LONU-705701 format. One record per residue (C-alpha): residue number from 1; x, z, y. Coordinates in Angstrom, 1 decimal, always signed. Layout:
# LONU-705701
{NUM; {X; Z; Y}}
...
//
This chain:
# LONU-705701
{1; {+39.8; -55.5; -122.3}}
{2; {+36.5; -54.6; -123.9}}
{3; {+34.1; -52.7; -121.7}}
{4; {+33.4; -50.3; -124.6}}
{5; {+35.3; -47.1; -125.5}}
{6; {+38.2; -47.8; -127.8}}
{7; {+39.7; -45.2; -130.2}}
{8; {+42.7; -45.0; -127.9}}
{9; {+40.4; -44.2; -124.9}}
{10; {+38.4; -41.4; -126.6}}
{11; {+39.6; -38.6; -124.4}}
{12; {+39.9; -39.8; -120.8}}
{13; {+40.3; -37.1; -118.0}}
{14; {+37.0; -35.5; -117.0}}
{15; {+37.0; -37.1; -113.5}}
{16; {+39.1; -40.2; -112.6}}
{17; {+39.6; -40.7; -108.9}}
{18; {+41.0; -44.0; -107.6}}
{19; {+42.9; -43.9; -104.3}}
{20; {+44.7; -46.6; -102.3}}
{21; {+44.4; -49.0; -99.4}}
{22; {+41.2; -50.9; -98.7}}
{23; {+41.2; -54.0; -100.8}}
{24; {+43.4; -52.5; -103.5}}
{25; {+40.6; -53.2; -106.1}}
{26; {+39.3; -49.6; -106.5}}
{27; {+35.7; -50.6; -106.7}}
{28; {+36.1; -53.5; -109.1}}
{29; {+38.7; -51.8; -111.3}}
{30; {+36.7; -48.6; -111.2}}
{31; {+33.6; -50.3; -112.5}}
{32; {+35.5; -51.9; -115.4}}
{33; {+37.3; -48.6; -116.2}}
{34; {+34.0; -46.7; -116.2}}
{35; {+32.6; -49.3; -118.6}}
{36; {+35.6; -48.8; -120.8}}
{37; {+35.2; -45.1; -121.0}}
{38; {+31.4; -45.2; -120.9}}
{39; {+31.3; -43.0; -117.8}}
{40; {+29.2; -43.2; -114.6}}
{41; {+30.9; -45.1; -111.7}}
{42; {+30.5; -43.9; -108.2}}
{43; {+31.7; -45.6; -105.0}}
{44; {+32.2; -42.9; -102.4}}
{45; {+31.6; -45.4; -99.5}}
{46; {+28.2; -46.3; -100.9}}
{47; {+27.4; -42.6; -101.3}}
{48; {+28.3; -42.0; -97.7}}
{49; {+26.1; -44.9; -96.5}}
{50; {+23.2; -43.5; -98.6}}
{51; {+23.6; -40.0; -97.1}}
{52; {+23.9; -41.3; -93.6}}
{53; {+21.2; -44.0; -93.9}}
{54; {+23.4; -46.5; -92.2}}
{55; {+26.6; -48.6; -92.7}}
{56; {+30.1; -47.3; -92.5}}
{57; {+30.8; -49.8; -89.7}}
{58; {+27.9; -48.3; -87.7}}
{59; {+29.2; -44.8; -88.3}}
{60; {+32.6; -45.8; -86.9}}
{61; {+31.0; -47.6; -84.0}}
{62; {+28.7; -44.9; -82.9}}
{63; {+30.4; -41.7; -83.9}}
{64; {+34.1; -42.5; -84.4}}
{65; {+36.5; -42.0; -87.3}}
{66; {+36.7; -38.2; -87.1}}
{67; {+33.0; -37.9; -87.6}}
{68; {+33.2; -40.3; -90.6}}
{69; {+36.0; -38.4; -92.2}}
{70; {+34.1; -35.1; -92.0}}
{71; {+31.1; -36.7; -93.8}}
{72; {+33.4; -38.4; -96.3}}
{73; {+35.0; -35.0; -97.2}}
{74; {+31.5; -33.5; -97.8}}
{75; {+30.4; -36.3; -100.0}}
{76; {+33.6; -36.4; -102.1}}
{77; {+33.5; -32.6; -102.5}}
{78; {+29.9; -33.0; -103.8}}
{79; {+30.8; -35.8; -106.2}}
{80; {+33.6; -33.7; -107.7}}
{81; {+30.9; -31.4; -109.0}}
{82; {+28.9; -34.0; -110.8}}
{83; {+30.7; -34.1; -114.1}}
{84; {+32.7; -36.8; -115.9}}
{85; {+32.8; -40.0; -113.9}}
{86; {+35.0; -42.6; -112.2}}
{87; {+35.1; -42.3; -108.4}}
{88; {+36.5; -45.1; -106.1}}
{89; {+37.3; -43.6; -102.7}}
{90; {+37.7; -45.2; -99.3}}
{91; {+41.2; -46.1; -98.2}}
{92; {+41.6; -43.2; -95.8}}
{93; {+39.9; -40.5; -97.9}}
{94; {+43.1; -39.2; -99.4}}
{95; {+44.6; -38.7; -96.0}}
{96; {+42.3; -35.8; -95.3}}
{97; {+44.2; -32.6; -96.4}}
{98; {+40.9; -30.9; -97.2}}
{99; {+39.8; -33.7; -99.5}}
{100; {+43.2; -33.8; -101.2}}
{101; {+43.1; -30.1; -101.8}}
{102; {+39.5; -30.3; -103.2}}
{103; {+40.6; -33.0; -105.6}}
{104; {+43.8; -31.3; -106.6}}
{105; {+42.0; -28.0; -107.3}}
{106; {+39.3; -29.6; -109.5}}
{107; {+40.0; -28.8; -113.1}}
{108; {+40.7; -31.9; -115.3}}
{109; {+40.5; -34.3; -112.5}}
{110; {+43.1; -37.1; -112.4}}
{111; {+44.0; -39.2; -109.4}}
{112; {+45.3; -42.7; -109.7}}
{113; {+47.0; -44.6; -106.8}}
{114; {+46.5; -48.3; -107.0}}
{115; {+49.6; -49.4; -105.3}}
{116; {+49.1; -53.0; -104.1}}
{117; {+51.5; -54.6; -101.5}}
{118; {+49.7; -54.9; -98.1}}
{119; {+50.4; -58.7; -97.9}}
{120; {+48.5; -59.2; -101.1}}
{121; {+45.6; -57.1; -99.8}}
{122; {+45.6; -59.1; -96.5}}
{123; {+45.2; -62.3; -98.5}}
{124; {+42.3; -60.8; -100.4}}
{125; {+40.5; -59.7; -97.3}}
{126; {+40.9; -62.8; -95.2}}
{127; {+37.2; -63.7; -95.5}}
{128; {+35.7; -60.3; -94.7}}
{129; {+38.3; -58.5; -92.6}}
{130; {+35.8; -58.3; -89.7}}
{131; {+33.5; -56.1; -91.8}}
{132; {+36.3; -53.5; -92.1}}
{133; {+36.2; -51.1; -89.1}}
{134; {+40.0; -50.6; -89.1}}
{135; {+40.7; -54.4; -89.3}}
{136; {+38.0; -55.7; -87.0}}
{137; {+40.0; -55.9; -83.8}}
{138; {+43.7; -56.4; -84.7}}
{139; {+45.8; -58.6; -87.0}}
{140; {+44.8; -57.5; -90.5}}
{141; {+48.3; -58.0; -92.0}}
{142; {+49.9; -55.9; -89.3}}
{143; {+47.3; -53.2; -89.6}}
{144; {+47.6; -53.1; -93.4}}
{145; {+51.4; -52.8; -93.2}}
{146; {+51.2; -50.0; -90.7}}
{147; {+48.6; -48.2; -92.8}}
{148; {+50.7; -48.6; -96.0}}
{149; {+53.7; -47.1; -94.3}}
{150; {+51.7; -44.2; -93.0}}
{151; {+49.7; -43.5; -96.1}}
{152; {+52.2; -44.1; -98.9}}
{153; {+53.7; -40.6; -98.7}}
{154; {+50.3; -39.1; -99.3}}
{155; {+49.1; -41.6; -101.9}}
{156; {+52.3; -40.8; -103.8}}
{157; {+50.9; -37.3; -104.4}}
{158; {+48.4; -38.8; -106.9}}
{159; {+48.8; -37.8; -110.5}}
{160; {+49.4; -41.4; -111.7}}
{161; {+50.8; -44.4; -109.7}}
{162; {+49.9; -47.9; -111.0}}
{163; {+51.7; -50.8; -109.5}}
{164; {+49.1; -53.6; -109.0}}
{165; {+49.7; -57.1; -107.7}}
{166; {+48.4; -60.5; -108.8}}
{167; {+47.6; -59.3; -112.3}}
{168; {+44.2; -60.3; -113.8}}
{169; {+41.5; -57.6; -113.8}}
{170; {+41.6; -57.3; -117.5}}
{171; {+45.4; -56.7; -117.4}}
{172; {+45.0; -54.2; -114.6}}
{173; {+42.4; -52.2; -116.5}}
{174; {+44.6; -52.2; -119.6}}
{175; {+47.5; -50.9; -117.5}}
{176; {+45.2; -48.2; -116.1}}
{177; {+44.0; -47.2; -119.6}}
{178; {+47.5; -46.9; -120.9}}
{179; {+48.6; -44.8; -117.9}}
{180; {+45.5; -42.5; -118.4}}
{181; {+46.1; -42.1; -122.1}}
{182; {+49.7; -41.2; -121.5}}
{183; {+48.8; -38.7; -118.8}}
{184; {+49.0; -35.1; -119.8}}
{185; {+47.9; -32.5; -117.3}}
{186; {+50.2; -29.5; -117.0}}
{187; {+49.1; -26.2; -118.6}}
{188; {+48.0; -23.9; -115.8}}
{189; {+48.5; -20.1; -115.9}}
{190; {+46.9; -18.5; -112.9}}
{191; {+48.4; -15.3; -111.3}}
{192; {+45.7; -13.5; -109.3}}
{193; {+46.9; -10.7; -107.1}}
{194; {+45.2; -8.6; -104.5}}
{195; {+46.5; -10.7; -101.5}}
{196; {+48.0; -13.7; -103.1}}
{197; {+47.4; -16.2; -105.9}}
{198; {+49.5; -18.9; -107.4}}
{199; {+49.8; -21.0; -110.6}}
{200; {+52.5; -21.3; -113.2}}
{201; {+52.5; -24.9; -114.4}}
{202; {+54.1; -25.6; -117.7}}
{203; {+54.6; -28.8; -119.7}}
{204; {+56.9; -31.7; -120.3}}
{205; {+58.4; -34.1; -117.7}}
{206; {+57.0; -32.1; -114.7}}
{207; {+60.0; -32.8; -112.6}}
{208; {+59.2; -36.5; -112.7}}
{209; {+55.8; -35.7; -111.3}}
{210; {+57.0; -33.4; -108.5}}
{211; {+55.3; -35.6; -105.8}}
{212; {+51.8; -34.7; -107.1}}
{213; {+52.6; -31.1; -108.3}}
{214; {+55.0; -29.9; -105.7}}
{215; {+54.5; -31.8; -102.5}}
{216; {+51.0; -30.2; -101.8}}
{217; {+52.8; -26.9; -101.4}}
{218; {+55.3; -28.1; -98.8}}
{219; {+53.3; -27.8; -95.6}}
{220; {+55.6; -28.9; -92.8}}
{221; {+57.4; -31.8; -94.6}}
{222; {+60.7; -29.8; -94.8}}
{223; {+62.1; -28.0; -97.8}}
{224; {+65.4; -26.5; -98.7}}
{225; {+66.5; -26.7; -102.3}}
{226; {+68.9; -23.9; -103.5}}
{227; {+70.5; -24.8; -106.8}}
{228; {+73.7; -24.3; -108.7}}
{229; {+76.4; -26.9; -109.5}}
{230; {+75.4; -27.1; -113.2}}
{231; {+71.7; -27.7; -112.5}}
{232; {+72.4; -30.1; -109.7}}
{233; {+74.5; -32.3; -111.9}}
{234; {+71.9; -32.4; -114.6}}
{235; {+68.5; -32.5; -112.8}}
{236; {+68.8; -32.8; -109.0}}
{237; {+68.6; -36.6; -109.1}}
{238; {+65.3; -36.5; -111.0}}
{239; {+63.8; -34.1; -108.5}}
{240; {+65.0; -36.0; -105.4}}
{241; {+63.8; -39.4; -106.8}}
{242; {+60.4; -37.9; -107.6}}
{243; {+59.9; -36.5; -104.1}}
{244; {+61.4; -39.5; -102.3}}
{245; {+58.1; -41.4; -101.8}}
{246; {+56.6; -38.4; -100.0}}
{247; {+59.2; -38.6; -97.2}}
{248; {+59.7; -34.9; -97.3}}
{249; {+63.0; -33.8; -95.7}}
{250; {+65.1; -32.2; -98.4}}
{251; {+68.2; -30.2; -97.6}}
{252; {+70.2; -29.2; -100.7}}
{253; {+72.4; -26.1; -100.8}}
{254; {+74.6; -25.6; -103.9}}
{255; {+76.1; -22.4; -105.2}}
{256; {+78.5; -21.7; -108.1}}
{257; {+76.7; -21.1; -111.4}}
{258; {+76.8; -17.5; -112.7}}
{259; {+75.8; -13.9; -111.9}}
{260; {+78.6; -13.7; -109.3}}
{261; {+76.5; -15.7; -106.9}}
{262; {+73.9; -12.9; -106.6}}
{263; {+76.0; -11.1; -104.0}}
{264; {+75.7; -10.0; -100.4}}
{265; {+78.5; -12.4; -99.3}}
{266; {+76.7; -15.4; -100.9}}
{267; {+73.4; -14.3; -99.5}}
{268; {+74.9; -13.9; -96.0}}
{269; {+76.5; -17.4; -96.1}}
{270; {+73.3; -19.1; -97.3}}
{271; {+71.2; -17.4; -94.7}}
{272; {+73.5; -18.6; -91.9}}
{273; {+73.6; -22.1; -93.3}}
{274; {+69.8; -22.2; -93.6}}
{275; {+69.3; -21.0; -90.0}}
{276; {+71.6; -23.8; -88.8}}
{277; {+69.4; -26.3; -90.5}}
{278; {+66.6; -25.6; -88.0}}
{279; {+64.0; -24.0; -90.2}}
{280; {+60.5; -22.9; -89.2}}
{281; {+58.2; -20.3; -90.8}}
{282; {+56.5; -23.1; -92.7}}
{283; {+59.8; -24.5; -94.2}}
{284; {+59.7; -24.1; -97.9}}
{285; {+62.5; -22.7; -100.0}}
{286; {+62.8; -24.3; -103.5}}
{287; {+64.6; -22.2; -106.1}}
{288; {+65.9; -24.9; -108.6}}
{289; {+67.8; -23.2; -111.4}}
{290; {+68.0; -20.2; -113.6}}
{291; {+67.4; -16.5; -112.9}}
{292; {+70.4; -16.2; -110.6}}
{293; {+69.2; -19.0; -108.3}}
{294; {+65.6; -17.8; -108.5}}
{295; {+66.4; -14.2; -107.6}}
{296; {+68.8; -15.2; -104.8}}
{297; {+66.6; -18.0; -103.3}}
{298; {+63.6; -15.7; -103.5}}
{299; {+65.3; -12.9; -101.6}}
{300; {+66.4; -15.5; -99.0}}
{301; {+62.8; -16.7; -98.7}}
{302; {+61.6; -13.1; -98.4}}
{303; {+63.9; -12.2; -95.5}}
{304; {+64.6; -15.4; -93.5}}
{305; {+62.4; -15.4; -90.4}}
{306; {+60.6; -12.4; -92.1}}
{307; {+59.3; -14.6; -94.9}}
{308; {+59.2; -18.3; -95.8}}
{309; {+57.0; -20.1; -98.4}}
{310; {+58.8; -20.3; -101.7}}
{311; {+58.6; -22.4; -104.9}}
{312; {+60.2; -21.6; -108.2}}
{313; {+61.4; -24.4; -110.5}}
{314; {+63.1; -22.5; -113.3}}
{315; {+65.5; -24.5; -115.5}}
{316; {+66.4; -22.0; -118.2}}
{317; {+64.2; -20.5; -120.8}}
{318; {+65.0; -17.0; -119.5}}
{319; {+63.9; -17.9; -116.0}}
{320; {+60.7; -19.7; -117.2}}
{321; {+59.5; -16.8; -119.2}}
{322; {+60.7; -13.9; -117.1}}
{323; {+62.5; -14.0; -113.7}}
{324; {+60.4; -16.8; -112.1}}
{325; {+57.1; -15.0; -112.8}}
{326; {+56.0; -11.9; -110.9}}
{327; {+57.7; -12.0; -107.5}}
{328; {+60.7; -9.8; -108.0}}
{329; {+63.7; -11.1; -106.0}}
{330; {+67.1; -9.6; -105.3}}
{331; {+70.8; -9.5; -105.5}}
{332; {+73.3; -7.2; -107.1}}
{333; {+75.2; -4.3; -105.5}}
{334; {+78.6; -3.0; -106.6}}
{335; {+76.8; +0.0; -108.2}}
{336; {+74.2; -2.0; -110.2}}
{337; {+72.1; -5.0; -110.8}}
{338; {+69.2; -6.1; -108.5}}
{339; {+69.5; -3.0; -106.4}}
{340; {+68.9; -5.0; -103.2}}
{341; {+65.7; -7.0; -103.2}}
{342; {+62.0; -7.4; -102.3}}
{343; {+58.7; -8.4; -103.9}}
{344; {+58.1; -11.9; -102.7}}
{345; {+55.7; -14.1; -104.7}}
{346; {+56.1; -17.9; -104.9}}
{347; {+53.5; -20.5; -103.9}}
{348; {+54.0; -22.2; -107.3}}
{349; {+56.1; -22.0; -110.5}}
{350; {+56.9; -25.4; -112.0}}
{351; {+58.3; -24.8; -115.5}}
{352; {+59.3; -28.1; -117.0}}
{353; {+59.9; -27.7; -120.7}}
{354; {+61.9; -31.0; -120.9}}
{355; {+64.8; -29.5; -119.0}}
{356; {+65.2; -26.9; -121.7}}
{357; {+66.5; -29.6; -124.0}}
{358; {+69.8; -29.6; -122.0}}
{359; {+70.4; -25.9; -122.6}}
{360; {+73.1; -24.8; -125.1}}
{361; {+71.8; -22.7; -127.9}}
{362; {+73.3; -19.6; -126.3}}
{363; {+71.1; -20.0; -123.3}}
{364; {+68.0; -20.4; -125.4}}
{365; {+69.0; -17.2; -127.3}}
{366; {+69.2; -15.4; -123.9}}
{367; {+65.7; -16.6; -123.0}}
{368; {+64.2; -16.0; -126.4}}
{369; {+65.1; -12.3; -126.2}}
{370; {+62.5; -12.0; -123.3}}
{371; {+59.9; -13.7; -125.5}}
{372; {+60.5; -11.2; -128.3}}
{373; {+60.3; -8.4; -125.7}}
{374; {+56.8; -9.5; -124.7}}
{375; {+55.6; -9.4; -128.3}}
{376; {+57.1; -5.9; -128.8}}
{377; {+55.5; -4.5; -125.7}}
{378; {+51.8; -5.4; -126.3}}
{379; {+51.4; -8.6; -128.2}}
{380; {+52.0; -8.2; -131.9}}
{381; {+50.5; -11.7; -132.5}}
{382; {+53.3; -13.1; -130.3}}
{383; {+55.9; -11.2; -132.2}}
{384; {+54.5; -12.6; -135.5}}
{385; {+54.5; -16.1; -133.9}}
{386; {+58.2; -15.5; -133.1}}
{387; {+59.0; -14.6; -136.7}}
{388; {+57.4; -17.9; -137.8}}
{389; {+58.7; -20.2; -135.0}}
{390; {+61.9; -18.6; -133.6}}
{391; {+64.3; -20.7; -135.6}}
{392; {+62.6; -24.0; -134.4}}
{393; {+62.6; -22.8; -130.8}}
{394; {+66.3; -22.0; -130.9}}
{395; {+67.0; -25.4; -132.4}}
{396; {+65.3; -27.0; -129.4}}
{397; {+61.9; -27.9; -130.9}}
{398; {+60.0; -29.1; -127.8}}
{399; {+56.5; -28.0; -129.0}}
{400; {+57.8; -24.5; -129.9}}
{401; {+59.5; -24.1; -126.6}}
{402; {+56.4; -25.2; -124.7}}
{403; {+54.1; -22.9; -126.6}}
{404; {+56.5; -20.0; -126.2}}
{405; {+56.7; -20.4; -122.4}}
{406; {+52.9; -20.6; -122.2}}
{407; {+52.3; -17.6; -124.3}}
{408; {+54.8; -15.4; -122.6}}
{409; {+53.7; -16.5; -119.1}}
{410; {+50.1; -15.7; -119.9}}
{411; {+51.2; -12.2; -121.1}}
{412; {+53.3; -11.5; -118.1}}
{413; {+50.7; -12.8; -115.7}}
{414; {+48.2; -10.2; -117.0}}
{415; {+50.8; -7.4; -116.6}}
{416; {+51.8; -8.4; -113.1}}
{417; {+48.2; -8.9; -111.9}}
{418; {+47.3; -5.3; -113.1}}
{419; {+50.4; -3.6; -111.5}}
{420; {+51.9; -6.0; -108.9}}
{421; {+54.5; -3.6; -107.4}}
{422; {+55.3; -1.5; -110.5}}
{423; {+53.5; +1.5; -109.0}}
{424; {+51.5; +2.7; -112.0}}
{425; {+52.2; +6.3; -112.9}}
{426; {+52.5; +5.3; -116.6}}
{427; {+52.9; +2.0; -118.4}}
{428; {+51.9; -0.9; -116.2}}
{429; {+54.6; -3.4; -115.0}}
{430; {+57.3; -1.0; -115.9}}
{431; {+56.7; -1.8; -119.6}}
{432; {+58.4; -5.2; -118.9}}
{433; {+61.7; -3.2; -118.6}}
{434; {+61.7; -2.6; -122.4}}
{435; {+65.4; -2.7; -123.4}}
{436; {+66.6; -3.2; -119.8}}
{437; {+67.9; +0.2; -119.1}}
{438; {+70.4; -0.3; -121.9}}
{439; {+70.9; -4.0; -121.0}}
{440; {+71.7; -3.4; -117.4}}
{441; {+74.3; -0.8; -118.4}}
{442; {+76.0; -3.2; -120.8}}
{443; {+76.0; -6.0; -118.1}}
{444; {+77.5; -3.7; -115.5}}
{445; {+80.3; -2.7; -117.9}}
{446; {+81.2; -6.3; -118.4}}
{447; {+81.1; -7.0; -114.6}}
{448; {+78.7; -9.9; -114.9}}
{449; {+81.7; -12.1; -115.8}}
{450; {+80.0; -14.3; -118.4}}
{451; {+81.1; -12.5; -121.5}}
{452; {+77.6; -11.1; -121.9}}
{453; {+74.5; -13.0; -120.7}}
{454; {+71.5; -11.0; -119.4}}
{455; {+69.3; -12.2; -122.3}}
{456; {+72.0; -11.2; -124.8}}
{457; {+72.2; -7.8; -123.3}}
{458; {+68.4; -7.6; -123.6}}
{459; {+68.5; -8.6; -127.2}}
{460; {+70.7; -5.6; -128.0}}
{461; {+68.7; -3.4; -125.6}}
{462; {+65.5; -4.1; -127.6}}
{463; {+67.2; -2.8; -130.7}}
{464; {+68.4; +0.2; -128.8}}
{465; {+65.0; +1.0; -127.4}}
{466; {+63.3; +0.8; -130.8}}
{467; {+66.2; +2.8; -132.4}}
{468; {+65.7; +5.5; -129.8}}
{469; {+62.0; +5.5; -130.5}}
{470; {+62.8; +6.0; -134.2}}
{471; {+65.3; +8.7; -133.5}}
{472; {+62.7; +10.6; -131.5}}
{473; {+60.2; +10.3; -134.3}}
{474; {+57.9; +8.1; -132.2}}
{475; {+58.1; +4.8; -134.2}}
{476; {+58.4; +4.0; -137.9}}
{477; {+61.9; +2.9; -139.1}}
{478; {+60.2; -0.1; -140.8}}
{479; {+59.5; -1.6; -137.4}}
{480; {+63.2; -1.3; -136.4}}
{481; {+64.2; -2.9; -139.7}}
{482; {+61.7; -5.7; -139.0}}
{483; {+63.1; -6.3; -135.5}}
{484; {+66.7; -6.3; -136.7}}
{485; {+65.9; -8.6; -139.6}}
{486; {+64.4; -11.1; -137.2}}
{487; {+67.2; -11.0; -134.7}}
{488; {+70.0; -11.1; -137.2}}
{489; {+68.3; -14.0; -139.1}}
{490; {+68.6; -16.0; -135.9}}
{491; {+72.2; -14.9; -135.3}}
{492; {+71.2; -13.1; -132.1}}
{493; {+73.1; -10.1; -130.7}}
{494; {+71.4; -7.0; -132.3}}
{495; {+73.6; -3.9; -132.2}}
{496; {+76.5; -2.6; -130.2}}
{497; {+78.9; -4.1; -132.7}}
{498; {+77.9; -7.5; -131.2}}
{499; {+79.2; -6.6; -127.8}}
{500; {+82.6; -8.2; -126.8}}
{501; {+84.3; -4.8; -126.9}}
{502; {+83.5; -1.2; -127.9}}
{503; {+82.1; +0.8; -125.0}}
{504; {+82.2; +4.5; -123.9}}
{505; {+78.9; +6.5; -124.1}}
{506; {+79.9; +8.4; -121.0}}
{507; {+80.4; +5.2; -119.0}}
{508; {+77.1; +3.7; -120.1}}
{509; {+75.2; +6.8; -119.2}}
{510; {+76.9; +6.7; -115.8}}
{511; {+75.6; +3.1; -115.3}}
{512; {+72.1; +4.2; -116.4}}
{513; {+72.0; +6.9; -113.7}}
{514; {+72.3; +4.2; -111.0}}
{515; {+69.4; +2.2; -112.5}}
{516; {+66.4; +1.5; -110.3}}
{517; {+64.2; +3.2; -113.0}}
{518; {+65.7; +6.6; -112.2}}
{519; {+63.0; +9.0; -110.9}}
{520; {+63.6; +12.6; -109.8}}
{521; {+67.1; +12.4; -111.4}}
{522; {+65.7; +11.3; -114.8}}
{523; {+65.9; +7.9; -116.3}}
{524; {+62.6; +6.3; -117.2}}
{525; {+62.7; +4.6; -120.6}}
{526; {+60.3; +2.2; -122.2}}
{527; {+59.8; +3.3; -125.8}}
{528; {+57.6; +2.1; -128.7}}
{529; {+55.0; +3.8; -131.0}}
{530; {+55.1; +0.6; -133.0}}
{531; {+55.5; -3.2; -132.5}}
{532; {+53.0; -4.1; -129.8}}
{533; {+52.5; -0.6; -128.5}}
{534; {+55.0; +0.3; -125.8}}
{535; {+54.9; +3.2; -123.3}}
{536; {+57.0; +4.7; -120.5}}
{537; {+58.6; +8.1; -120.8}}
{538; {+60.8; +10.4; -118.6}}
{539; {+61.1; +12.9; -121.4}}
{540; {+64.3; +11.4; -122.9}}
{541; {+67.3; +13.7; -122.3}}
{542; {+70.9; +12.7; -121.9}}
{543; {+71.6; +14.5; -125.2}}
{544; {+69.2; +12.1; -126.8}}
{545; {+71.0; +9.1; -125.3}}
{546; {+74.4; +10.5; -126.2}}
{547; {+73.3; +11.0; -129.8}}
{548; {+71.9; +7.5; -130.0}}
{549; {+75.0; +5.8; -128.5}}
{550; {+77.3; +7.8; -130.7}}
{551; {+75.3; +6.9; -133.8}}
{552; {+75.2; +3.2; -132.8}}
{553; {+79.0; +3.1; -132.5}}
{554; {+80.0; +4.0; -129.0}}
{555; {+83.2; +5.8; -128.1}}
{556; {+82.6; +9.4; -127.0}}
//
């Protein structure tokens, strides 16, 4: 391969970090790769020797390995600040959790594990094994095999794994180049709260990279995956295979798909089963599924042992743009939805857009309603984007799905960061309930039996909220017509006529009075002045609601 930048190699990652066992070829390949990309090459071991004024062998001999690792961490942390380059690290550098964290948190950095069988490395190092501190006093082949077994679960957390063996250097550099060109870092949406921060990672094929993206958030090497039967059949094998090299203990608990699983009996049964598995306070709960799984698993994480670390891997569009973001967890009561719950934020949200390809259109419609909702609340540009791209998204266009998830998550992250616990007197996080007072009443009336999905109820709820705003003289009727035109053009549920059966106004109002948003006996509604300008109000009377429901086609 030419040592000059090729057109295919025009945009390598900002910093390329090579990890792997001693003798894997990190220095030789790193130099060639740096020439290919016209980047500086840095050997961390040489930098350590420069800083110490002596050899690594002498550092080990006089101060021990712990002293060396401390200095190695400081040097690598410094190198990460030096701009675009290729860094070859020592074989044990990646084993230091502080060094791994520093690399993983460096923007645009990309780690590559050069995975070479230890027997091949032993043959390479026959002539100079005595110069390697860890090989100097024992059989090199045995030491390398033991090191490989111990380190492989950590090397597996690299962004890219390249299998190397007896290939020529040119072939190995070509393989590395291709892997780097195909690598696409996930899009990162940070959530910054007063006492907690975490990232939403979005992008394609993230499940297959769970070792690098998810494993760093599992601190005690034990995780419990809570998923439903449908998701398990479709995607569990991919997740388990991706995490297998990390040797993390995974226990999988499956629940029936559907809203019925968000119940006290199901919660109780899962808690008992989790406790029997021998959990600790550092055991991680992984919610792997749609909104039902996320809400239930999150509430379990919030309450088991008074709080366990928690990761969301949402597999529906609705969960990726709404329920997985913001820390609301809970289960349903007989009197209403999500009335039992807690605020419990995850350590990470891993939103893989590729899994959305397996969703039926009805599920994409359900999620899309929440995207439209975000545009209606405070992002008119997002609503306009929906008008241009909604049809493609619902047809499963991968680029449209990915962009919609990113846009909506950025919007919701800003809202949640400004009002984490929905405590603002006006506006704030409560605005995210646009359409939901109506939607929850519809869902309760159909007993969460699958006839009406949450997102379908929200779609109609958005129409109802804007219709109420128009009725009260707060919003122009042209905006209602614009919303209805968009929803109906996509064959989405829009009005009460799209519900499975005709409903009673009195019954719906009864459901609304049990909603979480009731304050001082009055229902708090989210209304609109116009598209992109929502606000909260407790000035809506029951007479106003009765009139709206009657005009929209409810029975009296």
